[in-house]
KOLGU-4560 file (N, C-alpha, C; in nm, 3 decimals, padded with zeros to 5 digits):
<recs>
<n_xx: 13.259 n_yy: 08.898 n_zz: 04.728 ca_xx: 13.369 ca_yy: 08.765 ca_zz: 04.723 c_xx: 13.331 c_yy: 08.703 c_zz: 04.820 mol: A seq: 1 type: MET>
<n_xx: 13.321 n_yy: 08.528 n_zz: 04.729 ca_xx: 13.238 ca_yy: 08.409 ca_zz: 04.806 c_xx: 13.316 c_yy: 08.333 c_zz: 04.867 mol: A seq: 2 type: ILE>
<n_xx: 13.446 n_yy: 08.350 n_zz: 04.804 ca_xx: 13.525 ca_yy: 08.242 ca_zz: 04.850 c_xx: 13.702 c_yy: 08.295 c_zz: 04.815 mol: A seq: 3 type: ALA>
<n_xx: 13.770 n_yy: 08.268 n_zz: 04.897 ca_xx: 13.919 ca_yy: 08.297 ca_zz: 04.876 c_xx: 13.997 c_yy: 08.203 c_zz: 04.985 mol: A seq: 4 type: GLN>
<n_xx: 14.142 n_yy: 08.162 n_zz: 04.940 ca_xx: 14.212 ca_yy: 08.115 ca_zz: 04.967 c_xx: 14.350 c_yy: 08.073 c_zz: 04.917 mol: A seq: 5 type: LYS>
<n_xx: 14.443 n_yy: 08.051 n_zz: 05.007 ca_xx: 14.563 ca_yy: 08.027 ca_zz: 04.957 c_xx: 14.642 c_yy: 07.885 c_zz: 05.001 mol: A seq: 6 type: SER>
<n_xx: 14.716 n_yy: 07.810 n_zz: 04.931 ca_xx: 14.756 ca_yy: 07.686 ca_zz: 04.961 c_xx: 14.900 c_yy: 07.683 c_zz: 04.916 mol: A seq: 7 type: MET>
<n_xx: 15.005 n_yy: 07.594 n_zz: 04.978 ca_xx: 15.147 ca_yy: 07.523 ca_zz: 04.915 c_xx: 15.103 c_yy: 07.401 c_zz: 04.859 mol: A seq: 8 type: ILE>
<n_xx: 15.165 n_yy: 07.394 n_zz: 04.765 ca_xx: 15.194 ca_yy: 07.250 ca_zz: 04.681 c_xx: 15.329 c_yy: 07.262 c_zz: 04.631 mol: A seq: 9 type: PHE>
<n_xx: 15.373 n_yy: 07.107 n_zz: 04.595 ca_xx: 15.476 ca_yy: 07.043 ca_zz: 04.530 c_xx: 15.461 c_yy: 07.073 c_zz: 04.398 mol: A seq: 10 type: ASP>
<n_xx: 15.496 n_yy: 07.169 n_zz: 04.333 ca_xx: 15.475 ca_yy: 07.173 ca_zz: 04.199 c_xx: 15.619 c_yy: 07.110 c_zz: 04.090 mol: A seq: 11 type: GLY>
<n_xx: 15.678 n_yy: 06.981 n_zz: 04.147 ca_xx: 15.715 ca_yy: 06.900 ca_zz: 04.062 c_xx: 15.876 c_yy: 06.979 c_zz: 04.014 mol: A seq: 12 type: GLY>
<n_xx: 15.873 n_yy: 06.963 n_zz: 03.877 ca_xx: 16.000 ca_yy: 07.050 ca_zz: 03.835 c_xx: 15.977 c_yy: 07.210 c_zz: 03.868 mol: A seq: 13 type: GLN>
<n_xx: 15.866 n_yy: 07.237 n_zz: 03.881 ca_xx: 15.898 ca_yy: 07.411 ca_zz: 03.946 c_xx: 15.920 c_yy: 07.412 c_zz: 04.098 mol: A seq: 14 type: SER>
<n_xx: 15.902 n_yy: 07.285 n_zz: 04.153 ca_xx: 15.939 ca_yy: 07.329 ca_zz: 04.300 c_xx: 15.838 c_yy: 07.341 c_zz: 04.386 mol: A seq: 15 type: GLY>
<n_xx: 15.818 n_yy: 07.424 n_zz: 04.486 ca_xx: 15.736 ca_yy: 07.465 ca_zz: 04.585 c_xx: 15.658 c_yy: 07.575 c_zz: 04.497 mol: A seq: 16 type: TRP>
<n_xx: 15.514 n_yy: 07.584 n_zz: 04.522 ca_xx: 15.449 ca_yy: 07.657 ca_zz: 04.467 c_xx: 15.357 c_yy: 07.697 c_zz: 04.574 mol: A seq: 17 type: MET>
<n_xx: 15.283 n_yy: 07.824 n_zz: 04.536 ca_xx: 15.150 ca_yy: 07.877 ca_zz: 04.619 c_xx: 15.061 c_yy: 07.926 c_zz: 04.524 mol: A seq: 18 type: LYS>
<n_xx: 14.938 n_yy: 07.856 n_zz: 04.533 ca_xx: 14.823 ca_yy: 07.949 ca_zz: 04.508 c_xx: 14.758 c_yy: 08.046 c_zz: 04.537 mol: A seq: 19 type: VAL>
<n_xx: 14.699 n_yy: 08.117 n_zz: 04.525 ca_xx: 14.585 ca_yy: 08.242 ca_zz: 04.572 c_xx: 14.460 c_yy: 08.277 c_zz: 04.497 mol: A seq: 20 type: THR>
<n_xx: 14.356 n_yy: 08.235 n_zz: 04.550 ca_xx: 14.255 ca_yy: 08.285 ca_zz: 04.464 c_xx: 14.143 c_yy: 08.309 c_zz: 04.535 mol: A seq: 21 type: TRP>
<n_xx: 14.076 n_yy: 08.426 n_zz: 04.458 ca_xx: 13.948 ca_yy: 08.491 ca_zz: 04.485 c_xx: 13.833 c_yy: 08.454 c_zz: 04.413 mol: A seq: 22 type: LYS>
<n_xx: 13.701 n_yy: 08.423 n_zz: 04.469 ca_xx: 13.609 ca_yy: 08.406 ca_zz: 04.340 c_xx: 13.481 c_yy: 08.487 c_zz: 04.399 mol: A seq: 23 type: THR>
<n_xx: 13.440 n_yy: 08.546 n_zz: 04.287 ca_xx: 13.344 ca_yy: 08.660 ca_zz: 04.327 c_xx: 13.214 c_yy: 08.576 c_zz: 04.259 mol: A seq: 24 type: TYR>
<n_xx: 13.070 n_yy: 08.620 n_zz: 04.322 ca_xx: 12.954 ca_yy: 08.566 ca_zz: 04.225 c_xx: 12.929 c_yy: 08.692 c_zz: 04.184 mol: A seq: 25 type: GLN>
<n_xx: 12.865 n_yy: 08.718 n_zz: 04.076 ca_xx: 12.772 ca_yy: 08.827 ca_zz: 04.048 c_xx: 12.640 c_yy: 08.804 c_zz: 04.042 mol: A seq: 26 type: TYR>
<n_xx: 12.572 n_yy: 08.666 n_zz: 04.024 ca_xx: 12.441 ca_yy: 08.623 ca_zz: 04.030 c_xx: 12.498 c_yy: 08.459 c_zz: 04.065 mol: A seq: 27 type: ASN>
<n_xx: 12.337 n_yy: 08.385 n_zz: 04.044 ca_xx: 12.379 ca_yy: 08.243 ca_zz: 04.050 c_xx: 12.404 c_yy: 08.184 c_zz: 03.943 mol: A seq: 28 type: ASN>
<n_xx: 12.434 n_yy: 08.239 n_zz: 03.822 ca_xx: 12.459 ca_yy: 08.203 ca_zz: 03.687 c_xx: 12.616 c_yy: 08.252 c_zz: 03.663 mol: A seq: 29 type: ASN>
<n_xx: 12.673 n_yy: 08.327 n_zz: 03.725 ca_xx: 12.784 ca_yy: 08.386 ca_zz: 03.668 c_xx: 12.906 c_yy: 08.394 c_zz: 03.801 mol: A seq: 30 type: PHE>
<n_xx: 12.984 n_yy: 08.359 n_zz: 03.765 ca_xx: 13.123 ca_yy: 08.347 ca_zz: 03.871 c_xx: 13.252 c_yy: 08.388 c_zz: 03.822 mol: A seq: 31 type: LEU>
<n_xx: 13.329 n_yy: 08.478 n_zz: 03.877 ca_xx: 13.444 ca_yy: 08.479 ca_zz: 03.831 c_xx: 13.562 c_yy: 08.468 c_zz: 03.964 mol: A seq: 32 type: LYS>
<n_xx: 13.658 n_yy: 08.377 n_zz: 03.884 ca_xx: 13.797 ca_yy: 08.362 ca_zz: 03.992 c_xx: 13.930 c_yy: 08.426 c_zz: 03.945 mol: A seq: 33 type: THR>
<n_xx: 13.986 n_yy: 08.488 n_zz: 04.009 ca_xx: 14.141 ca_yy: 08.521 ca_zz: 03.997 c_xx: 14.227 c_yy: 08.458 c_zz: 04.051 mol: A seq: 34 type: TYR>
<n_xx: 14.323 n_yy: 08.389 n_zz: 04.023 ca_xx: 14.405 ca_yy: 08.316 ca_zz: 04.112 c_xx: 14.569 c_yy: 08.355 c_zz: 04.038 mol: A seq: 35 type: ALA>
<n_xx: 14.648 n_yy: 08.388 n_zz: 04.132 ca_xx: 14.784 ca_yy: 08.420 ca_zz: 04.145 c_xx: 14.850 c_yy: 08.235 c_zz: 04.148 mol: A seq: 36 type: THR>
<n_xx: 14.974 n_yy: 08.236 n_zz: 04.093 ca_xx: 15.055 ca_yy: 08.077 ca_zz: 04.099 c_xx: 15.180 c_yy: 08.181 c_zz: 04.151 mol: A seq: 37 type: TYR>
<n_xx: 15.231 n_yy: 08.133 n_zz: 04.250 ca_xx: 15.394 ca_yy: 08.170 ca_zz: 04.269 c_xx: 15.485 c_yy: 08.066 c_zz: 04.333 mol: A seq: 38 type: ASP>
<n_xx: 15.588 n_yy: 08.073 n_zz: 04.261 ca_xx: 15.688 ca_yy: 07.968 ca_zz: 04.264 c_xx: 15.789 c_yy: 08.027 c_zz: 04.362 mol: A seq: 39 type: VAL>
<n_xx: 15.834 n_yy: 07.914 n_zz: 04.442 ca_xx: 15.938 ca_yy: 07.975 ca_zz: 04.571 c_xx: 16.095 c_yy: 07.969 c_zz: 04.516 mol: A seq: 40 type: LYS>
<n_xx: 16.175 n_yy: 08.069 n_zz: 04.543 ca_xx: 16.325 ca_yy: 08.079 ca_zz: 04.491 c_xx: 16.395 c_yy: 08.011 c_zz: 04.558 mol: A seq: 41 type: ASP>
<n_xx: 16.468 n_yy: 07.894 n_zz: 04.537 ca_xx: 16.554 ca_yy: 07.831 ca_zz: 04.634 c_xx: 16.636 c_yy: 07.901 c_zz: 04.709 mol: A seq: 42 type: PRO>
<n_xx: 16.715 n_yy: 07.983 n_zz: 04.634 ca_xx: 16.804 ca_yy: 08.065 ca_zz: 04.708 c_xx: 16.741 c_yy: 08.174 c_zz: 04.798 mol: A seq: 43 type: ASP>
<n_xx: 16.630 n_yy: 08.262 n_zz: 04.772 ca_xx: 16.596 ca_yy: 08.357 ca_zz: 04.886 c_xx: 16.492 c_yy: 08.282 c_zz: 04.958 mol: A seq: 44 type: THR>
<n_xx: 16.429 n_yy: 08.181 n_zz: 04.940 ca_xx: 16.317 ca_yy: 08.142 ca_zz: 04.998 c_xx: 16.224 c_yy: 08.202 c_zz: 04.994 mol: A seq: 45 type: LYS>
<n_xx: 16.187 n_yy: 08.309 n_zz: 04.892 ca_xx: 16.068 ca_yy: 08.351 ca_zz: 04.892 c_xx: 15.982 c_yy: 08.321 c_zz: 04.768 mol: A seq: 46 type: LYS>
<n_xx: 15.888 n_yy: 08.389 n_zz: 04.785 ca_xx: 15.780 ca_yy: 08.352 ca_zz: 04.664 c_xx: 15.772 c_yy: 08.460 c_zz: 04.555 mol: A seq: 47 type: TYR>
<n_xx: 15.764 n_yy: 08.423 n_zz: 04.423 ca_xx: 15.758 ca_yy: 08.499 ca_zz: 04.327 c_xx: 15.672 c_yy: 08.488 c_zz: 04.235 mol: A seq: 48 type: LEU>
<n_xx: 15.570 n_yy: 08.598 n_zz: 04.181 ca_xx: 15.496 ca_yy: 08.572 ca_zz: 04.103 c_xx: 15.520 c_yy: 08.511 c_zz: 03.965 mol: A seq: 49 type: VAL>
<n_xx: 15.461 n_yy: 08.384 n_zz: 03.914 ca_xx: 15.501 ca_yy: 08.318 ca_zz: 03.836 c_xx: 15.399 c_yy: 08.358 c_zz: 03.736 mol: A seq: 50 type: SER>
<n_xx: 15.259 n_yy: 08.339 n_zz: 03.744 ca_xx: 15.174 ca_yy: 08.368 ca_zz: 03.648 c_xx: 15.065 c_yy: 08.390 c_zz: 03.674 mol: A seq: 51 type: TRP>
<n_xx: 14.932 n_yy: 08.406 n_zz: 03.614 ca_xx: 14.820 ca_yy: 08.459 ca_zz: 03.670 c_xx: 14.688 c_yy: 08.407 c_zz: 03.614 mol: A seq: 52 type: HIS>
<n_xx: 14.598 n_yy: 08.344 n_zz: 03.672 ca_xx: 14.483 ca_yy: 08.325 ca_zz: 03.565 c_xx: 14.356 c_yy: 08.355 c_zz: 03.612 mol: A seq: 53 type: GLU>
<n_xx: 14.265 n_yy: 08.349 n_zz: 03.552 ca_xx: 14.168 ca_yy: 08.389 ca_zz: 03.554 c_xx: 13.997 c_yy: 08.290 c_zz: 03.495 mol: A seq: 54 type: ARG>
<n_xx: 13.917 n_yy: 08.248 n_zz: 03.575 ca_xx: 13.818 ca_yy: 08.147 ca_zz: 03.505 c_xx: 13.683 c_yy: 08.216 c_zz: 03.512 mol: A seq: 55 type: TYR>
<n_xx: 13.589 n_yy: 08.214 n_zz: 03.432 ca_xx: 13.451 ca_yy: 08.223 ca_zz: 03.459 c_xx: 13.357 c_yy: 08.123 c_zz: 03.421 mol: A seq: 56 type: THR>
<n_xx: 13.263 n_yy: 08.109 n_zz: 03.487 ca_xx: 13.174 ca_yy: 07.991 ca_zz: 03.521 c_xx: 13.032 c_yy: 08.078 c_zz: 03.451 mol: A seq: 57 type: ILE>
<n_xx: 12.963 n_yy: 08.056 n_zz: 03.387 ca_xx: 12.828 ca_yy: 08.115 ca_zz: 03.333 c_xx: 12.771 c_yy: 07.979 c_zz: 03.257 mol: A seq: 58 type: ALA>
<n_xx: 12.607 n_yy: 07.998 n_zz: 03.332 ca_xx: 12.525 ca_yy: 07.908 ca_zz: 03.298 c_xx: 12.470 c_yy: 07.958 c_zz: 03.167 mol: A seq: 59 type: LYS>
<n_xx: 12.488 n_yy: 07.869 n_zz: 03.032 ca_xx: 12.453 ca_yy: 07.927 ca_zz: 02.904 c_xx: 12.334 c_yy: 07.901 c_zz: 02.837 mol: A seq: 60 type: VAL>
<n_xx: 12.280 n_yy: 07.763 n_zz: 02.886 ca_xx: 12.178 ca_yy: 07.719 ca_zz: 02.844 c_xx: 12.124 c_yy: 07.607 c_zz: 02.984 mol: A seq: 61 type: THR>
<n_xx: 11.979 n_yy: 07.550 n_zz: 03.000 ca_xx: 11.919 ca_yy: 07.506 ca_zz: 03.094 c_xx: 12.011 c_yy: 07.367 c_zz: 03.134 mol: A seq: 62 type: LYS>
<n_xx: 12.095 n_yy: 07.333 n_zz: 03.054 ca_xx: 12.168 ca_yy: 07.200 ca_zz: 03.082 c_xx: 12.307 c_yy: 07.205 c_zz: 03.034 mol: A seq: 63 type: ASN>
<n_xx: 12.365 n_yy: 07.348 n_zz: 03.044 ca_xx: 12.495 ca_yy: 07.357 ca_zz: 03.011 c_xx: 12.580 c_yy: 07.466 c_zz: 03.108 mol: A seq: 64 type: ASN>
<n_xx: 12.672 n_yy: 07.476 n_zz: 03.141 ca_xx: 12.799 ca_yy: 07.614 ca_zz: 03.191 c_xx: 12.904 c_yy: 07.608 c_zz: 03.110 mol: A seq: 65 type: VAL>
<n_xx: 12.934 n_yy: 07.747 n_zz: 03.065 ca_xx: 13.043 ca_yy: 07.755 ca_zz: 03.002 c_xx: 13.174 c_yy: 07.829 c_zz: 03.072 mol: A seq: 66 type: LYS>
<n_xx: 13.266 n_yy: 07.763 n_zz: 03.075 ca_xx: 13.416 ca_yy: 07.761 ca_zz: 03.172 c_xx: 13.516 c_yy: 07.831 c_zz: 03.103 mol: A seq: 67 type: ILE>
<n_xx: 13.557 n_yy: 07.908 n_zz: 03.088 ca_xx: 13.671 ca_yy: 08.001 ca_zz: 03.004 c_xx: 13.765 c_yy: 08.046 c_zz: 03.125 mol: A seq: 68 type: THR>
<n_xx: 13.876 n_yy: 07.976 n_zz: 03.036 ca_xx: 14.021 ca_yy: 07.991 ca_zz: 03.145 c_xx: 14.088 c_yy: 08.057 c_zz: 03.057 mol: A seq: 69 type: ASP>
<n_xx: 14.153 n_yy: 08.166 n_zz: 03.124 ca_xx: 14.254 ca_yy: 08.257 ca_zz: 03.050 c_xx: 14.397 c_yy: 08.262 c_zz: 03.114 mol: A seq: 70 type: TRP>
<n_xx: 14.504 n_yy: 08.266 n_zz: 03.100 ca_xx: 14.623 ca_yy: 08.263 ca_zz: 03.172 c_xx: 14.711 c_yy: 08.363 c_zz: 03.095 mol: A seq: 71 type: THR>
<n_xx: 14.827 n_yy: 08.376 n_zz: 03.193 ca_xx: 14.917 ca_yy: 08.454 ca_zz: 03.119 c_xx: 15.063 c_yy: 08.398 c_zz: 03.110 mol: A seq: 72 type: ASP>
<n_xx: 15.068 n_yy: 08.253 n_zz: 03.143 ca_xx: 15.135 ca_yy: 08.140 ca_zz: 03.156 c_xx: 15.169 c_yy: 08.121 c_zz: 03.008 mol: A seq: 73 type: ASN>
<n_xx: 15.329 n_yy: 08.137 n_zz: 03.004 ca_xx: 15.364 ca_yy: 08.128 ca_zz: 02.844 c_xx: 15.393 c_yy: 07.945 c_zz: 02.800 mol: A seq: 74 type: GLU>
<n_xx: 15.377 n_yy: 07.871 n_zz: 02.875 ca_xx: 15.339 ca_yy: 07.769 ca_zz: 02.869 c_xx: 15.227 c_yy: 07.691 c_zz: 02.826 mol: A seq: 75 type: LEU>
<n_xx: 15.127 n_yy: 07.768 n_zz: 02.821 ca_xx: 14.961 ca_yy: 07.736 ca_zz: 02.794 c_xx: 14.924 c_yy: 07.811 c_zz: 02.692 mol: A seq: 76 type: CYS>
<n_xx: 14.791 n_yy: 07.766 n_zz: 02.663 ca_xx: 14.753 ca_yy: 07.868 ca_zz: 02.555 c_xx: 14.676 c_yy: 07.969 c_zz: 02.609 mol: A seq: 77 type: PRO>
<n_xx: 14.665 n_yy: 08.076 n_zz: 02.595 ca_xx: 14.584 ca_yy: 08.224 ca_zz: 02.595 c_xx: 14.462 c_yy: 08.182 c_zz: 02.689 mol: A seq: 78 type: GLY>
<n_xx: 14.371 n_yy: 08.122 n_zz: 02.617 ca_xx: 14.256 ca_yy: 08.112 ca_zz: 02.663 c_xx: 14.183 c_yy: 07.993 c_zz: 02.620 mol: A seq: 79 type: THR>
<n_xx: 14.126 n_yy: 07.939 n_zz: 02.691 ca_xx: 14.042 ca_yy: 07.809 ca_zz: 02.672 c_xx: 13.917 c_yy: 07.805 c_zz: 02.692 mol: A seq: 80 type: THR>
<n_xx: 13.829 n_yy: 07.731 n_zz: 02.625 ca_xx: 13.661 ca_yy: 07.747 ca_zz: 02.658 c_xx: 13.611 c_yy: 07.623 c_zz: 02.674 mol: A seq: 81 type: VAL>
<n_xx: 13.569 n_yy: 07.573 n_zz: 02.758 ca_xx: 13.466 ca_yy: 07.432 ca_zz: 02.771 c_xx: 13.353 c_yy: 07.432 c_zz: 02.810 mol: A seq: 82 type: THR>
<n_xx: 13.256 n_yy: 07.341 n_zz: 02.774 ca_xx: 13.113 ca_yy: 07.342 ca_zz: 02.781 c_xx: 13.113 c_yy: 07.197 c_zz: 02.895 mol: A seq: 83 type: TYR>
<n_xx: 13.012 n_yy: 07.200 n_zz: 03.012 ca_xx: 13.012 ca_yy: 07.107 ca_zz: 03.069 c_xx: 12.833 c_yy: 07.068 c_zz: 03.086 mol: A seq: 84 type: ASP>
<n_xx: 12.826 n_yy: 06.955 n_zz: 03.064 ca_xx: 12.680 ca_yy: 06.893 ca_zz: 03.070 c_xx: 12.655 c_yy: 06.919 c_zz: 03.219 mol: A seq: 85 type: LYS>
<n_xx: 12.528 n_yy: 07.030 n_zz: 03.278 ca_xx: 12.472 ca_yy: 07.000 ca_zz: 03.444 c_xx: 12.359 c_yy: 07.060 c_zz: 03.396 mol: A seq: 86 type: THR>
<n_xx: 12.271 n_yy: 07.042 n_zz: 03.497 ca_xx: 12.150 ca_yy: 07.127 ca_zz: 03.583 c_xx: 12.186 c_yy: 07.205 c_zz: 03.693 mol: A seq: 87 type: LYS>
<n_xx: 12.292 n_yy: 07.192 n_zz: 03.723 ca_xx: 12.363 ca_yy: 07.299 ca_zz: 03.818 c_xx: 12.334 c_yy: 07.427 c_zz: 03.780 mol: A seq: 88 type: TYR>
<n_xx: 12.319 n_yy: 07.523 n_zz: 03.865 ca_xx: 12.367 ca_yy: 07.670 ca_zz: 03.822 c_xx: 12.519 c_yy: 07.686 c_zz: 03.838 mol: A seq: 89 type: THR>
<n_xx: 12.554 n_yy: 07.808 n_zz: 03.784 ca_xx: 12.670 ca_yy: 07.845 ca_zz: 03.764 c_xx: 12.762 c_yy: 07.824 c_zz: 03.913 mol: A seq: 90 type: ALA>
<n_xx: 12.647 n_yy: 07.885 n_zz: 04.020 ca_xx: 12.732 ca_yy: 07.871 ca_zz: 04.155 c_xx: 12.719 c_yy: 07.767 c_zz: 04.222 mol: A seq: 91 type: ALA>
<n_xx: 12.617 n_yy: 07.676 n_zz: 04.193 ca_xx: 12.625 ca_yy: 07.531 ca_zz: 04.252 c_xx: 12.728 c_yy: 07.442 c_zz: 04.208 mol: A seq: 92 type: ARG>
<n_xx: 12.771 n_yy: 07.471 n_zz: 04.057 ca_xx: 12.861 ca_yy: 07.408 ca_zz: 03.987 c_xx: 13.005 c_yy: 07.428 c_zz: 04.040 mol: A seq: 93 type: TYR>
<n_xx: 12.979 n_yy: 07.533 n_zz: 04.065 ca_xx: 13.142 ca_yy: 07.609 ca_zz: 04.172 c_xx: 13.168 c_yy: 07.515 c_zz: 04.261 mol: A seq: 94 type: TYR>
<n_xx: 13.073 n_yy: 07.526 n_zz: 04.377 ca_xx: 13.075 ca_yy: 07.481 ca_zz: 04.513 c_xx: 13.090 c_yy: 07.307 c_zz: 04.496 mol: A seq: 95 type: TRP>
<n_xx: 13.016 n_yy: 07.230 n_zz: 04.429 ca_xx: 13.023 ca_yy: 07.103 ca_zz: 04.400 c_xx: 13.116 c_yy: 07.061 c_zz: 04.323 mol: A seq: 96 type: ARG>
<n_xx: 13.131 n_yy: 07.103 n_zz: 04.217 ca_xx: 13.279 ca_yy: 07.025 ca_zz: 04.138 c_xx: 13.396 c_yy: 07.127 c_zz: 04.065 mol: A seq: 97 type: ILE>
<n_xx: 13.378 n_yy: 07.234 n_zz: 04.052 ca_xx: 13.476 ca_yy: 07.324 ca_zz: 04.024 c_xx: 13.580 c_yy: 07.334 c_zz: 04.120 mol: A seq: 98 type: TYR>
<n_xx: 13.531 n_yy: 07.412 n_zz: 04.254 ca_xx: 13.592 ca_yy: 07.419 ca_zz: 04.351 c_xx: 13.699 c_yy: 07.283 c_zz: 04.436 mol: A seq: 99 type: ARG>
<n_xx: 13.627 n_yy: 07.186 n_zz: 04.393 ca_xx: 13.728 ca_yy: 07.070 ca_zz: 04.443 c_xx: 13.806 c_yy: 07.045 c_zz: 04.359 mol: A seq: 100 type: HIS>
<n_xx: 13.815 n_yy: 07.102 n_zz: 04.228 ca_xx: 13.945 ca_yy: 07.083 ca_zz: 04.123 c_xx: 14.053 c_yy: 07.151 c_zz: 04.162 mol: A seq: 101 type: ASN>
<n_xx: 13.988 n_yy: 07.284 n_zz: 04.195 ca_xx: 14.121 ca_yy: 07.394 ca_zz: 04.257 c_xx: 14.169 c_yy: 07.352 c_zz: 04.349 mol: A seq: 102 type: ILE>
<n_xx: 14.126 n_yy: 07.270 n_zz: 04.463 ca_xx: 14.174 ca_yy: 07.275 ca_zz: 04.594 c_xx: 14.248 c_yy: 07.117 c_zz: 04.586 mol: A seq: 103 type: ILE>
<n_xx: 14.243 n_yy: 07.035 n_zz: 04.493 ca_xx: 14.317 ca_yy: 06.907 ca_zz: 04.487 c_xx: 14.379 c_yy: 06.935 c_zz: 04.378 mol: A seq: 104 type: ASN>
<n_xx: 14.476 n_yy: 07.037 n_zz: 04.366 ca_xx: 14.576 ca_yy: 07.046 ca_zz: 04.277 c_xx: 14.697 c_yy: 06.953 c_zz: 04.313 mol: A seq: 105 type: ILE>
</recs>
């Protein structure tokens, strides 16, 4: 495991939420992140698991990374795949670009 974090944020209509994630690096060209999103119950003041997400970042060519996002959230598509043009390795892409997007929810 190379990174782990938990943070609380205002989810708008969903109310207060907590996201917890762990990222595993298998090599410089493949990483996987597991995230759990919890919603705060206004009555009990406890956080309840709402959905899970799994992201993979893989270097697929010299100039591209493939980002696969899977979720069990009923309001989102199950899996999305995007490509980003970069010369970074998957690991460097995670630290310089992708992780910043997770932290700035």
